VOBA-1610 file (N, C-alpha, C; in pm, whole numbers, padded with zeros to 5 digits, always signed):
BEGIN
Met-17153+10692-17050Met-17150+10845-16970Met-17153+10808-16794Glu-17221+10703-16810Glu-17238+10660-16662Glu-17137+10590-16563Asp-17009+10518-16634Asp-16920+10464-16618Asp-16859+10574-16486Arg-16806+10472-16383Arg-16767+10549-16230Arg-16659+10641-16255Lys-16552+10649-16396Lys-16418+10699-16386Lys-16492+10857-16453Ser-16559+10844-16534Ser-16628+10964-16607Ser-16701+11050-16530Lys-16771+10983-16391Lys-16853+11018-16319Lys-16757+11157-16210Glu-16619+11066-16177Glu-16551+11103-16094Glu-16503+11227-16174Arg-16439+11203-16287Arg-16368+11323-16369Arg-16449+11442-16412Ile-16599+11400-16381Ile-16664+11510-16460Ile-16741+11596-16327Ile-16733+11515-16180Ile-16739+11614-16067Ile-16564+11668-16019Ala-16509+11621-16020Ala-16370+11697-16002Ala-16340+11811-16115Glu-16403+11810-16238Glu-16388+11923-16309Glu-16469+12042-16310Tyr-16580+11991-16238Tyr-16698+12079-16203Tyr-16667+12157-16087Leu-16604+12100-15974Leu-16557+12099-15865Leu-16484+12254-15863Ala-16373+12219-15980Ala-16282+12303-15976Ala-16292+12424-16058Ser-16409+12425-16139Ser-16444+12517-16252Ser-16529+12664-16183Gly-16536+12611-16085Gly-16655+12730-15985Gly-16773+12778-16066Leu-16809+12662-16191Leu-16911+12713-16253Leu-17038+12674-16164Ser-17141+12707-16199Ser-17287+12692-16159Ser-17346+12556-16219Tyr-17430+12453-16164Tyr-17461+12356-16186Tyr-17533+12333-16384Arg-17610+12446-16366Arg-17684+12461-16504Arg-17541+12499-16591Gln-17479+12584-16544Gln-17335+12615-16697Gln-17267+12499-16719Ala-17253+12395-16625Ala-17159+12297-16633Ala-17201+12166-16700Ala-17339+12137-16675Ala-17405+12014-16703Ala-17400+12009-16878Pro-17452+12146-16943Pro-17426+12133-17080Pro-17268+12108-17150Lys-17159+12108-17084Lys-17032+12110-17087Lys-17030+11962-17112Tyr-17102+11888-17033Tyr-17069+11733-17010Tyr-17177+11654-17055Gly-17277+11711-17142Gly-17381+11612-17174Gly-17475+11578-17056Val-17458+11647-16949Val-17573+11588-16838Val-17687+11692-16823Asn-17781+11646-16747Asn-17842+11749-16703Asn-17841+11792-16594Phe-17862+11902-16539Phe-17792+12012-16418Phe-17835+11931-16312Arg-17961+11857-16315Arg-18010+11788-16191Arg-17920+11648-16162Thr-17899+11552-16253Thr-17795+11479-16271Thr-17671+11502-16195Leu-17599+11600-16265Leu-17476+11663-16213Leu-17517+11739-16051His-17590+11770-16001His-17605+11816-15867His-17596+11671-15770Arg-17679+11586-15829Arg-17705+11441-15790Arg-17546+11375-15740Trp-17514+11414-15813Trp-17348+11331-15843Trp-17257+11416-15734Val-17317+11556-15741Val-17163+11618-15664Val-17213+11578-15543Lys-17401+11570-15505Lys-17395+11577-15367Lys-17349+11462-15312Gln-17403+11319-15393Gln-17316+11161-15363Gln-17202+11200-15328His-17117+11260-15428His-16952+11250-15395His-16942+11330-15249Lys-16981+11443-15218Lys-16990+11539-15078Lys-16979+11425-14960Gly-17088+11350-14990Gly-17150+11268-14890Gly-17043+11130-14854Gln-16969+11105-14947Gln-16883+10981-14955Gln-16767+11032-14911Met-16730+11178-14928Met-16620+11206-14868Met-16629+11256-14765Lys-16707+11264-14652Lys-16723+11288-14527Lys-16629+11214-14426Lys-16572+11260-14363Lys-16467+11172-14260Lys-16572+11139-14122Pro-16535+11030-14124Pro-16593+10963-13986Pro-16607+11081-13867Thr-16670+11078-13773Thr-16640+11192-13658Thr-16563+11151-13579Lys-16465+11187-13502Lys-16412+11192-13422Lys-16444+11213-13261Ala-16400+11129-13152Ala-16460+11182-13062Ala-16351+11273-12978Val-16395+11378-12912Val-16336+11461-12861Val-16350+11491-12717Thr-16257+11495-12652Thr-16242+11442-12518Thr-16219+11623-12452Val-16310+11617-12370Val-16346+11779-12295Val-16284+11771-12161Lys-16196+11821-12139Lys-16125+11832-12011Lys-16166+11936-11906Pro-16260+11898-11813Pro-16316+11992-11704Pro-16222+12091-11677Val-16266+12227-11679Val-16238+12340-11600Val-16244+12331-11428Pro-16121+12334-11359Pro-16113+12317-11226Pro-16185+12443-11170Val-16250+12404-11119Val-16326+12559-11015Val-16257+12591-10893Leu-16229+12712-10872Leu-16146+12771-10802Leu-16236+12793-10612Pro-16192+12774-10573Pro-16241+12813-10419Pro-16221+12952-10417Pro-16359+13008-10348Pro-16313+13146-10299Pro-16176+13201-10243Gly-16114+13344-10310Gly-16064+13389-10232Gly-15941+13325-10341Gln-15913+13237-10409Gln-15793+13211-10444Gln-15781+13295-10548Glu-15612+13319-10540Glu-15546+13431-10621Glu-15485+13378-10764Ser-15565+13283-10799Ser-15422+13228-10954Ser-15509+13237-11086Leu-15656+13318-11047Leu-15761+13373-11165Leu-15632+13447-11278Pro-15680+13471-11406Pro-15608+13527-11516Pro-15666+13696-11483Thr-15576+13774-11538Thr-15586+13891-11507Thr-15760+13981-11558Asp-15769+13887-11642Asp-15890+13942-11726Asp-16046+13902-11628Val-16008+13765-11578Val-16131+13773-11499Val-16111+13842-11343Lys-15984+13879-11315Lys-16010+13972-11204Lys-16055+14102-11209Leu-16049+14175-11377Leu-16068+14266-11412Leu-16261+14264-11412Leu-16299+14130-11456Leu-16443+14113-11500Leu-16498+14082-11344Gln-16439+14034-11253Gln-16500+14030-11141Gln-16536+14180-11056Ala-16421+14259-11078Ala-16421+14377-11006Ala-16529+14477-11046Glu-16567+14494-11212Glu-16634+14545-11264Glu-16815+14489-11223Leu-16786+14341-11212Leu-16958+14286-11165Leu-16970+14357-11013Arg-16845+14342-10927Arg-16908+14435-10794Arg-16919+14573-10789Lys-16865+14649-10874Lys-16891+14762-10921Lys-17054+14799-10981Ala-17044+14695-11041Ala-17207+14739-11089Ala-17300+14679-10996Arg-17283+14594-10951Arg-17380+14554-10798Arg-17404+14669-10694Leu-17278+14725-10710Leu-17262+14875-10585Leu-17351+14940-10651His-17346+14981-10788His-17401+15088-10855His-17554+15086-10857Thr-17589+14940-10894Thr-17749+14906-10894Thr-17793+14896-10674Gln-17732+14905-10593Gln-17755+14923-10468Gln-17790+15066-10476Val-17684+15135-10493Val-17704+15296-10493Val-17818+15356-10538Leu-17840+15283-10675Leu-17983+15331-10763Leu-18088+15307-10698Glu-18086+15184-10637Glu-18202+15119-10542Glu-18253+15198-10437Gln-18135+15289-10323Gln-18149+15349-10223Gln-18204+15475-10272Val-18147+15510-10383Val-18217+15689-10413Val-18348+15665-10491Ile-18398+15528-10526Ile-18538+15554-10577Ile-18615+15514-10446Ala-18552+15453-10352Ala-18631+15446-10238Ala-18665+15525-10152Ile-18559+15627-10144Ile-18539+15797-10081Ile-18632+15869-10164Ala-18637+15876-10275Ala-18734+15989-10351Ala-18871+15931-10334Glu-18918+15806-10336Glu-19060+15743-10302Glu-19090+15811-10162Glu-19024+15809-10093Glu-19046+15786-09940Glu-19077+15947-09947Glu-18978+16058-09970Glu-18983+16197-09943Glu-19085+16250-10040Leu-19127+16211-10182Leu-19221+16262-10261Leu-19339+16193-10262Gly-19350+16086-10180Gly-19493+16022-10193Gly-19537+15972-10312Leu-19448+15944-10425Leu-19516+15880-10567Leu-19433+15721-10526Ser-19492+15658-10622Ser-19421+15555-10668Ser-19370+15553-10781Ile-19258+15553-10827Ile-19162+15570-10918Ile-19116+15414-10980Arg-19123+15329-10913Arg-19101+15200-10956Arg-19230+15113-11093Lys-19185+15071-11193Lys-19274+15022-11239Lys-19331+14907-11182Lys-19487+14896-11208Lys-19577+14800-11175Lys-19569+14692-11269Ser-19563+14555-11231Ser-19583+14470-11351Ser-19683+14467-11390Gly-19773+14426-11529Gly-19878+14405-11558Gly-19963+14559-11605Thr-19892+14646-11552Thr-19933+14817-11612Thr-19937+14811-11755Lys-20038+14901-11826Lys-20070+14920-11938Lys-19959+15059-11968Gln-19933+15041-12097Gln-19859+15174-12113Gln-19996+15279-12183Ser-19992+15389-12172Ser-20087+15481-12213Ser-20032+15554-12335
//
């Protein structure tokens, strides 16, 4: 049973069957742990050598160059809008603190009540 061809046949049948190790092992007259070890060894041998992948650097465009994709331009516009919104909110908080005489901003290290 230990000869190479019968092992390969058993492994091939097991992989094609879709059965668990415990279900398939009695069919071949081996322990499920032995079958698991054989399959694991077989899969280890089947791994292909890793291939070197070359990554091309993405060119960085100088500011103001108009050759950006449309989605990037939209994202840049959204970012400008969000930054402007943040500045407006900061000013509203500053004015409210000044007029009401209250500290609205959360202070670091304060405990929740």
